C-alpha positions as CSV (number, residue, x, y, z in Angstrom):
1,X,-150.5,-169.4,-108.1
2,X,-152.3,-166.4,-108.5
3,X,-156.2,-166.6,-109.4
4,X,-158.3,-164.2,-110.4
5,X,-161.3,-163.8,-107.4
6,X,-163.8,-161.0,-108.6
7,X,-164.1,-158.8,-111.2
8,X,-165.7,-155.5,-110.2
9,X,-167.4,-153.3,-113.1
10,X,-167.8,-149.0,-112.8
11,X,-169.3,-146.8,-114.4
12,X,-167.5,-144.0,-115.1
13,X,-168.0,-140.6,-116.9
14,X,-166.5,-137.5,-117.5
15,X,-168.8,-134.5,-118.5
16,X,-166.9,-133.0,-121.6
17,X,-169.5,-132.5,-123.9
18,X,-170.0,-129.2,-122.9
19,X,-166.6,-127.9,-123.1
20,X,-166.6,-129.1,-126.7
21,X,-163.7,-131.4,-126.3
22,X,-163.8,-134.3,-128.8
23,X,-166.3,-133.0,-131.0
24,X,-165.8,-134.1,-134.4
25,X,-168.6,-134.0,-137.6
26,X,-170.8,-137.2,-136.0
27,X,-169.4,-137.3,-131.7
28,X,-170.1,-134.4,-128.6
29,X,-170.2,-136.8,-126.0
30,X,-169.5,-137.1,-122.1
31,X,-165.6,-139.3,-122.3
32,X,-166.2,-142.5,-120.3
33,X,-165.0,-145.3,-119.4
34,X,-166.4,-149.1,-118.4
35,X,-163.7,-149.8,-115.9
36,X,-162.7,-153.0,-114.7
37,X,-160.5,-154.3,-111.3
38,X,-159.5,-158.2,-111.4
39,X,-159.1,-158.8,-107.6
40,X,-156.7,-161.4,-106.8
41,X,-156.2,-163.6,-103.6
42,X,-153.2,-161.4,-102.7
43,X,-151.6,-160.2,-105.5
44,X,-151.7,-156.9,-107.7
45,X,-155.1,-156.0,-109.0
46,X,-155.4,-156.3,-112.8
47,X,-157.4,-152.6,-114.2
48,X,-158.7,-152.4,-117.5
49,X,-160.8,-150.6,-119.3
50,X,-162.7,-149.7,-122.6
51,X,-163.5,-146.2,-123.7
52,X,-166.9,-145.1,-124.9
53,X,-168.9,-141.7,-125.6
54,X,-171.7,-141.4,-122.4
55,X,-174.5,-142.5,-122.8
56,X,-174.7,-146.4,-123.6
57,X,-171.6,-146.8,-120.8
58,X,-174.4,-148.7,-118.8
59,X,-174.5,-151.0,-121.6
60,X,-170.8,-151.9,-121.9
61,X,-171.0,-152.5,-118.3
62,X,-173.6,-155.3,-118.1
63,X,-171.5,-157.0,-121.3
64,X,-168.6,-157.2,-119.1
65,X,-170.7,-158.2,-116.5
66,X,-172.2,-160.9,-118.8
67,X,-168.4,-162.1,-119.4
68,X,-167.0,-162.1,-116.5
69,X,-167.7,-165.5,-115.7
70,X,-164.9,-166.9,-118.1
71,X,-162.6,-165.0,-115.9
72,X,-163.4,-165.2,-112.5
73,X,-162.1,-168.1,-110.7
74,X,-158.8,-168.7,-113.3
75,X,-155.4,-168.5,-112.6
76,X,-152.9,-166.1,-114.4
77,X,-150.7,-169.1,-115.3
78,X,-153.8,-171.1,-116.4
79,X,-154.6,-168.2,-118.5
80,X,-150.8,-167.6,-119.7
81,X,-150.6,-171.3,-120.5
82,X,-153.2,-171.6,-123.3
83,X,-154.0,-167.5,-124.5
84,X,-156.3,-168.6,-127.4
85,X,-157.9,-171.0,-125.4
86,X,-158.4,-167.8,-122.6
87,X,-159.2,-165.2,-125.6
88,X,-162.0,-167.7,-127.5
89,X,-163.6,-168.2,-124.1
90,X,-164.5,-164.8,-124.2
91,X,-165.0,-163.9,-128.0
92,X,-166.6,-167.5,-128.8
93,X,-169.4,-167.7,-126.1
94,X,-171.9,-169.7,-127.0
95,X,-174.6,-167.8,-126.6
96,X,-173.1,-163.5,-126.0
97,X,-171.0,-164.4,-129.6
98,X,-174.7,-163.9,-131.2
99,X,-174.4,-160.3,-130.1
100,X,-171.2,-159.5,-132.3
101,X,-169.6,-161.9,-133.6
102,X,-166.1,-160.3,-132.4
103,X,-167.7,-157.3,-133.0
104,X,-169.6,-153.8,-130.9
105,X,-170.1,-153.6,-127.1
106,X,-169.5,-157.6,-126.6
107,X,-166.2,-157.3,-128.1
108,X,-165.3,-154.2,-126.6
109,X,-166.5,-155.6,-123.1
110,X,-163.7,-158.5,-123.8
111,X,-161.3,-155.8,-124.9
112,X,-161.8,-154.5,-121.1
113,X,-161.6,-158.2,-119.6
114,X,-158.1,-158.8,-121.8
115,X,-156.8,-155.6,-121.2
116,X,-157.1,-156.1,-117.6
117,X,-155.4,-159.3,-117.3
118,X,-152.7,-158.1,-119.3
119,X,-151.9,-155.5,-117.2
120,X,-152.2,-158.1,-114.0
121,X,-149.7,-160.4,-115.9
122,X,-147.1,-157.4,-116.2
123,X,-147.8,-156.0,-112.8
124,X,-147.0,-159.6,-111.7
125,X,-143.5,-159.6,-114.1
126,X,-142.7,-156.1,-112.9
127,X,-142.4,-154.7,-115.6
128,X,-144.4,-151.9,-117.7
129,X,-146.3,-153.8,-120.9
130,X,-144.2,-152.4,-123.6
131,X,-141.3,-154.2,-121.9
132,X,-143.2,-157.3,-120.8
133,X,-144.2,-158.0,-124.8
134,X,-141.0,-156.8,-126.1
135,X,-138.9,-159.4,-123.9
136,X,-141.0,-162.5,-125.1
137,X,-140.0,-165.3,-126.6
138,X,-141.2,-165.4,-130.1
139,X,-143.1,-169.0,-129.4
140,X,-144.9,-167.4,-126.5
141,X,-146.3,-164.2,-128.9
142,X,-147.1,-166.4,-131.5
143,X,-149.0,-168.4,-128.9
144,X,-150.9,-165.7,-128.1
145,X,-152.2,-164.8,-131.7
146,X,-155.8,-166.3,-132.9
147,X,-155.0,-166.7,-136.8
148,X,-158.4,-168.1,-137.2
149,X,-159.3,-166.3,-140.3
150,X,-156.4,-164.3,-141.0
151,X,-154.0,-167.4,-142.5
152,X,-154.9,-166.0,-146.2
153,X,-152.9,-163.0,-144.9
154,X,-150.6,-163.9,-142.1
155,X,-149.6,-167.7,-141.0
156,X,-148.1,-168.0,-137.7
157,X,-144.5,-169.4,-139.9
158,X,-144.5,-165.9,-141.0
159,X,-145.6,-164.1,-137.8
160,X,-142.5,-165.8,-135.8
161,X,-140.2,-164.6,-138.9
162,X,-141.3,-161.1,-138.1
163,X,-140.5,-161.5,-134.7
164,X,-137.5,-163.1,-134.9
165,X,-136.0,-160.5,-137.0
166,X,-137.5,-157.6,-134.8
167,X,-135.0,-159.3,-132.0
168,X,-132.2,-157.8,-134.4
169,X,-131.2,-154.3,-133.0
170,X,-133.7,-154.2,-130.4
171,X,-131.2,-152.6,-128.1
172,X,-130.2,-149.8,-130.3
173,X,-133.9,-149.2,-131.0
174,X,-134.5,-148.9,-127.3
175,X,-132.1,-146.6,-126.6
176,X,-133.3,-144.5,-129.1
177,X,-136.3,-144.6,-127.5
178,X,-135.0,-143.8,-124.2
179,X,-133.1,-140.4,-125.4
180,X,-135.7,-139.4,-127.5
181,X,-139.2,-140.9,-126.7
182,X,-141.8,-141.8,-129.1
183,X,-142.8,-139.3,-132.2
184,X,-146.4,-138.2,-131.3
185,X,-149.1,-136.0,-133.2
186,X,-151.9,-133.7,-130.7
187,X,-155.6,-133.8,-131.9
188,X,-155.8,-130.9,-129.2
189,X,-155.8,-128.0,-131.7
190,X,-158.8,-128.8,-133.9
191,X,-161.7,-130.0,-132.4
192,X,-164.9,-129.5,-134.7
193,X,-166.7,-127.9,-132.0
194,X,-163.7,-124.8,-131.0
195,X,-163.8,-121.3,-132.4
196,X,-161.2,-120.3,-135.1
197,X,-159.5,-118.2,-132.4
198,X,-159.5,-121.2,-130.2
199,X,-157.8,-123.4,-133.2
200,X,-155.5,-120.8,-133.6
201,X,-154.2,-119.9,-130.3
202,X,-154.4,-123.9,-129.6
203,X,-151.9,-124.5,-132.6
204,X,-149.7,-121.8,-131.7
205,X,-149.3,-123.3,-128.1
206,X,-148.7,-127.0,-129.7
207,X,-146.1,-125.8,-132.1
208,X,-144.3,-124.4,-129.1
209,X,-144.5,-127.2,-127.4
210,X,-142.5,-129.1,-129.9
211,X,-145.6,-130.6,-131.9
212,X,-144.4,-131.0,-135.8
213,X,-147.7,-132.9,-136.7
214,X,-151.3,-131.5,-135.7
215,X,-154.8,-132.9,-136.9
216,X,-157.9,-131.2,-137.2
217,X,-161.6,-132.6,-137.6
218,X,-163.3,-131.3,-141.0
219,X,-166.4,-132.9,-142.3
220,X,-168.5,-129.6,-141.4
221,X,-169.1,-127.0,-144.7
222,X,-166.2,-127.7,-146.6
223,X,-166.1,-123.7,-146.2
224,X,-165.7,-124.1,-142.8
225,X,-162.9,-126.8,-143.1
226,X,-161.0,-125.1,-145.8
227,X,-160.4,-121.7,-143.4
228,X,-159.6,-123.8,-140.5
229,X,-157.4,-125.7,-142.5
230,X,-155.6,-122.6,-143.9
231,X,-155.5,-121.3,-140.0
232,X,-153.2,-124.1,-139.0
233,X,-151.4,-124.4,-142.0
234,X,-150.6,-120.6,-141.7
235,X,-149.2,-121.5,-138.4
236,X,-147.5,-124.4,-138.4
237,X,-145.9,-123.7,-141.6
238,X,-145.3,-125.7,-145.0
239,X,-143.1,-128.4,-143.2
240,X,-145.1,-129.8,-140.7
241,X,-147.7,-131.9,-140.7
242,X,-151.1,-131.6,-141.2
243,X,-153.7,-134.2,-140.8
244,X,-157.7,-134.0,-140.8
245,X,-160.3,-136.3,-139.7
246,X,-163.7,-137.0,-141.0
247,X,-165.1,-139.4,-138.5
248,X,-166.8,-141.6,-141.4
249,X,-169.4,-138.4,-142.5
250,X,-168.8,-138.5,-146.1
251,X,-169.6,-140.9,-148.8
252,X,-167.3,-142.5,-151.4
253,X,-167.6,-139.6,-153.7
254,X,-168.0,-136.5,-151.6
255,X,-165.0,-137.8,-149.8
256,X,-163.0,-137.5,-152.9
257,X,-164.7,-134.2,-153.8
258,X,-164.0,-132.8,-150.4
259,X,-160.2,-133.7,-150.6
260,X,-160.1,-131.9,-154.0
261,X,-160.7,-128.7,-152.5
262,X,-158.3,-129.6,-148.9
263,X,-155.5,-130.9,-150.9
264,X,-155.0,-126.8,-150.8
265,X,-153.6,-127.3,-147.7
266,X,-151.0,-130.2,-148.1
267,X,-152.7,-132.8,-145.8
268,X,-150.6,-135.3,-144.5
269,X,-153.5,-138.4,-144.3
270,X,-157.3,-138.3,-144.3
271,X,-158.8,-140.0,-141.6
272,X,-162.4,-142.2,-142.1
273,X,-163.3,-140.4,-144.8
274,X,-165.9,-142.8,-145.3
275,X,-168.0,-145.8,-142.9
276,X,-165.2,-148.0,-141.4
277,X,-166.4,-150.9,-142.9
278,X,-166.5,-150.2,-146.3
279,X,-163.4,-151.7,-147.4
280,X,-164.1,-151.2,-151.2
281,X,-164.8,-147.4,-150.5
282,X,-162.0,-147.0,-148.9
283,X,-159.7,-148.7,-152.0
284,X,-161.2,-146.2,-153.7
285,X,-160.6,-143.0,-152.0
286,X,-156.9,-143.9,-151.4
287,X,-156.4,-144.0,-155.2
288,X,-158.3,-141.1,-155.9
289,X,-156.5,-138.8,-153.2
290,X,-153.1,-140.5,-154.3
291,X,-153.9,-139.2,-157.5
292,X,-155.2,-135.5,-156.5
293,X,-152.1,-135.4,-154.5
294,X,-149.2,-136.8,-156.2
295,X,-149.1,-139.2,-153.6
296,X,-148.5,-136.7,-150.8
297,X,-151.8,-137.9,-148.6
298,X,-152.6,-141.2,-147.5
299,X,-156.0,-142.9,-146.3
300,X,-155.7,-143.6,-142.6
301,X,-158.4,-145.5,-140.6
302,X,-158.8,-148.2,-137.7
303,X,-160.2,-146.3,-134.7
304,X,-163.7,-148.0,-134.8
305,X,-162.6,-151.1,-136.9
306,X,-163.8,-154.2,-135.2
307,X,-161.9,-156.8,-135.4
308,X,-158.3,-158.3,-137.4
309,X,-160.7,-159.7,-139.8
310,X,-161.6,-156.2,-141.5
311,X,-157.9,-155.2,-140.7
312,X,-156.5,-157.8,-142.9
313,X,-159.4,-156.7,-145.5
314,X,-158.6,-153.1,-145.7
315,X,-154.8,-154.1,-145.7
316,X,-155.1,-156.8,-148.9
317,X,-157.3,-153.9,-150.3
318,X,-154.5,-151.9,-150.4
319,X,-157.1,-149.6,-149.0
320,X,-155.5,-147.9,-146.5
321,X,-151.4,-146.2,-146.1
322,X,-151.8,-145.5,-142.1
323,X,-153.2,-148.3,-140.2
324,X,-155.0,-146.8,-136.6
325,X,-155.6,-149.4,-134.2
326,X,-157.6,-149.0,-131.0
327,X,-156.7,-150.5,-127.9
328,X,-160.5,-150.4,-126.9
329,X,-162.2,-151.2,-129.8
330,X,-160.8,-154.8,-130.7
331,X,-160.1,-157.7,-128.3
332,X,-157.5,-156.6,-126.2
333,X,-153.5,-157.1,-126.5
334,X,-154.4,-160.0,-128.1
335,X,-156.0,-159.3,-131.1
336,X,-154.0,-156.1,-131.2
337,X,-150.8,-158.2,-131.4
338,X,-152.6,-160.1,-134.7
339,X,-153.2,-156.5,-136.1
340,X,-149.6,-155.3,-135.7
341,X,-148.2,-158.7,-137.1
342,X,-150.4,-158.1,-140.5
343,X,-149.6,-154.4,-140.9
344,X,-146.1,-155.0,-140.5
345,X,-146.4,-158.0,-143.6
346,X,-148.4,-155.9,-145.7
347,X,-145.6,-152.9,-145.0
348,X,-148.1,-150.4,-143.8
349,X,-147.2,-148.0,-140.5
350,X,-149.6,-148.1,-137.3
351,X,-149.7,-144.8,-136.1
352,X,-152.4,-145.8,-133.4
353,X,-155.7,-144.3,-132.4
354,X,-155.8,-142.4,-129.1
355,X,-157.4,-139.7,-127.0
356,X,-160.5,-140.1,-125.0
357,X,-160.5,-141.9,-121.5
358,X,-156.8,-143.4,-120.9
359,X,-156.4,-144.1,-125.1
360,X,-153.6,-142.7,-124.4
361,X,-151.7,-144.6,-121.8
362,X,-152.9,-147.7,-123.6
363,X,-151.8,-147.3,-126.9
364,X,-148.1,-146.1,-125.7
365,X,-147.4,-149.6,-124.6
366,X,-148.3,-151.2,-128.1
367,X,-146.5,-148.4,-130.3
368,X,-143.2,-149.3,-128.0
369,X,-143.7,-152.7,-128.2
370,X,-144.5,-152.2,-132.1
371,X,-141.6,-150.2,-132.7
372,X,-139.2,-153.0,-130.9
373,X,-140.3,-156.2,-132.1
374,X,-142.7,-156.0,-134.9
375,X,-142.5,-152.8,-137.1
376,X,-139.0,-151.8,-136.3
377,X,-139.0,-148.5,-138.1
378,X,-140.3,-145.4,-136.7
379,X,-141.1,-144.0,-140.8
380,X,-144.4,-142.8,-140.5
381,X,-145.6,-144.0,-137.2
382,X,-146.7,-142.1,-134.6
383,X,-148.9,-142.1,-131.1
384,X,-151.7,-139.9,-131.3
385,X,-151.9,-137.5,-128.0
386,X,-154.7,-135.3,-126.6
387,X,-154.4,-133.7,-123.4
388,X,-157.4,-134.6,-121.4
389,X,-157.8,-136.4,-118.2
390,X,-154.4,-138.3,-118.2
391,X,-154.8,-136.8,-114.3
392,X,-157.0,-139.6,-113.5
393,X,-154.4,-142.4,-114.1
394,X,-152.2,-143.4,-111.4
395,X,-148.9,-143.7,-114.2
396,X,-150.1,-140.9,-117.3
397,X,-148.2,-140.3,-120.0
398,X,-145.8,-138.1,-119.8
399,X,-144.6,-135.9,-122.9
400,X,-141.9,-134.0,-124.3
401,X,-141.6,-132.3,-127.5
402,X,-144.0,-133.9,-129.3
403,X,-143.1,-136.7,-128.1
404,X,-144.0,-139.4,-125.5
405,X,-141.5,-140.9,-123.1
406,X,-141.0,-144.4,-122.1
407,X,-143.5,-145.7,-118.9
408,X,-141.8,-147.1,-116.0
409,X,-144.2,-148.7,-113.8
410,X,-145.2,-151.9,-114.3
411,X,-148.4,-152.9,-116.0
412,X,-150.2,-151.3,-119.0
413,X,-150.7,-147.5,-117.6
414,X,-154.8,-148.3,-117.0
415,X,-155.2,-148.0,-113.1
416,X,-158.0,-144.9,-112.4
417,X,-157.4,-143.3,-109.0
418,X,-159.8,-144.0,-106.5
419,X,-160.9,-140.7,-105.7
420,X,-161.2,-140.0,-110.0
421,X,-163.6,-143.4,-110.0
422,X,-165.6,-141.9,-106.9
423,X,-166.1,-138.8,-108.0
424,X,-166.9,-139.5,-112.0
425,X,-168.9,-142.6,-111.1
426,X,-172.2,-142.6,-112.7
427,X,-174.8,-141.8,-111.6
428,X,-174.2,-141.5,-108.1
429,X,-170.6,-139.8,-108.1
430,X,-170.9,-135.9,-106.6
431,X,-169.7,-135.0,-110.4
432,X,-173.2,-136.0,-112.1
433,X,-175.9,-134.9,-108.9
């Protein structure tokens, strides 16, 4: 019986701000990870993390340490037997919950710990996490979901029906992924801090490498946004997809006005057009964008949606046409399962948010599981790809022709290389001296 004997936390930061990598209308930071290792009494080590943007990573590390006593000393079998009780021990801590609830630093720290447990469970089973989940019995998956506060939108019986139906054709869908990989789009071409010549060159390179869907950052001067969008559209032609991401910088009316201008280049979606918590604002923008583009453009959001309740409201309000779950922002795999099932119930495709440190490694597993057991269709489904920092993981993502290839190593692809932890540990690692 495998017991978690200790929880070790590392503050790992990469100096990305200087190059403009990851720059958008609001953020320009040093991509960082609150990295968690669960050591066991003779078994494998479970690895998990949450992504941050530099300063403040020490706060998330402190939150993990504050929650660690809920994990330390537990057996994996005990956690697996009562997953919702375990999850609530973290999300409903009788004192720390006040600092959320179920949002922000505490919830991100919860996700790091919960994801480390799932990595450990998959490693013990000898399977990559996507397969571990896809092969799980329906009753076990349903028992993993905390339905508290979402039963008005999704009941356990409805979730079970979705997962049972997902067994139909699973082998054929898996064969397709093994043959072709999972569709992807790249954000690496259009960071806001990149000059025009760099945007043009990166777009050409990405197109030559097989990507037929690309995303750019917007939210600067509208003249600059349109000029950069025209560059990308010229390079990729009329048939490839061009997505836009405003990173919440616009007010609702600003977003509608901006999309009236940017509609010229036929955007496939506008991501985070306004404040992440403004459900009704997103709904109004969605109606306006549909009218402006004849239904060709949709609203996408979710990378900073804090929990399953926010996603429930976005779906109920018909505020989004694309749901973007972030594997680190919410409370780990357990909550992601609830969100995937909600999206399936409402018929909205999930295109997970990735990039940062290790998000691509995480979300490939979630997207594959979603396709195999929940959403079942590839229509409108893509996983974000950003070509940064994969070399620091022992099982990095692999792509071919604009598609993710299936991970095969046991676990959640979340284990960082020891030498990377040592070099980029803040503030004493060599990279920061």
